[in-house]
Phi, psi and omega in degrees: 000150185235145177220155171262137172233120174289135182231132181254344186096352174280169182302312181310314177297323176291322180290328178296320177298311178294328176296322184280326178299320178296348171274001186068032172259134182281145189236132164255120177271124175246126181244134185254129171260127189246148185294348184253025173286143167312147176309309183296327181281317177305319183294320183274339191300311182292318180298316184292317183298314178297316181296315183290323184291324175299315182294324180282343178077048178219154173293159181221149178225129184244128182243125177272127178253133184234258181295327178293324177289321177300323181293321181291325179293325186293327183216069182288130180295327186257011175084185183246166183265217188298324177250252178237032185264108179271066193303314186290315182294316178303320177284326173303311184300317180298317176301316180299315177293323174295318176306323180293342180272338191304315176297320173301316178272001179060042175278145183266324176205179185240144174228161184222166175267011185302135178242131187294133176087359184277326175241127190297330182276315195240005179233031166261169194296324182289331177283322176300319181295315184292322178297318181296318182296311188290338179275351186057045180247020186319108175094340187249017171253120181247124171260084192301325184295328176238016186305326177292348180258354184246168179298145180304138173266173172303315176307320179283323186289322181268008171073020175294328180234151181268138184296328181288351175252019177246171188219168181238041185279138174215169179086179181271352184290158185235003176314313182290321183293316183294326175295315178294325180293320175296320178295326188265347181077027173284115176233169173065046179253149186284154173278152184302138172190153187297112171256344179274117185288350176286356168259005184267116186298324180290315178301322189286336178289326178288324180292317177298332175299312178301318181292325172308316185259011180049053180234026176270129175218166181306310184304319184294339185295320176305319180292330175304331182267008184247140159060198179256144184239137177235118178266111184267312182216171184297337183247354186239135183220143178236135182244132186232123181293149180260352183190170185305317185298319180292322182297316182295319181291328174299314183295322180291334185263001180287145181259171170308130178095336173298150181246133175258155176227128179205147177300145176269128173068014177225147178281149187168180184277159168262143175238146182241126176257149177242130174112170178296139187235127167253188185294318185296322175292329177293320186290320178294314182300313185299320176300318177297313174303315180298322176312322187253018176247305181201127179278341192269336188213167174295149184228146175271132174245133175273133185229137175178179177276151188295329182282339182228084184292164174056043177281335188206146175242128181239122188260110190218160170258144177301140179290139182282168183300322179300323183287321185300325189294338178299320189254338191285140187262000000 
């Protein structure tokens, strides 16, 4: 018999894999890459998941979610959490994608590492039931770590899994999971931490701004993770790098028509603007760049398209903090 287990890389999903394997069931671990992962986590996710699944002795499949995930974030059926996190809709989308792989892998059911009561929005009984039903997995979604506290699933009723290898873990504590990991030899797992930027209040301010003006695309999400953001008009926005690495990334991500701003012959930030720009907006952008370059005197700011550098020089004094507050997101 075979089963699919969703794997995030966290301890709970690793234990879910082990719990299913101990039933004598072959596992395909599916990891989802979403657009809103922190860069360090996104860069390491595939490597770590493949490494840990090799250690656990199971196959692994990585699925990238892009436009369909963006559509879900824009209009989640079950709403957002504390910030901009549509946790219930997110889990439903992942399970639907996993269900599409069931016939290919010849899997009989799907399992996850969800723990009853661990997350206030998506892991109480009503939410877990709603996720199962909306994913069209009625009876075929097993949460082995909390299965003894939930309604019996088809794998339980038909004897595909043994009760003594299922658990009644609940709440936000991790003592029992850590004990199981030690008992089962599960090592090199990360401590819990926020990897999804949709739970980050500062990131969500930027995201809401783009949604407000209907300017969000997959390409824009990378920019949301960088620098300081300034909304000058409904169509014009400036992104300012905070260090050399961000300056270089901004230039590399600039598109045709984007305008760059940077100090001439001085160290300082690079800014990339989005949207149509006239002289007034150029002057405002240049003053913002000057603010982060030199506070005491006027600064020459180079302004031009990325493909045609050094088009124009603007001599301005840096904007004061009170003025900045009008536009910073």
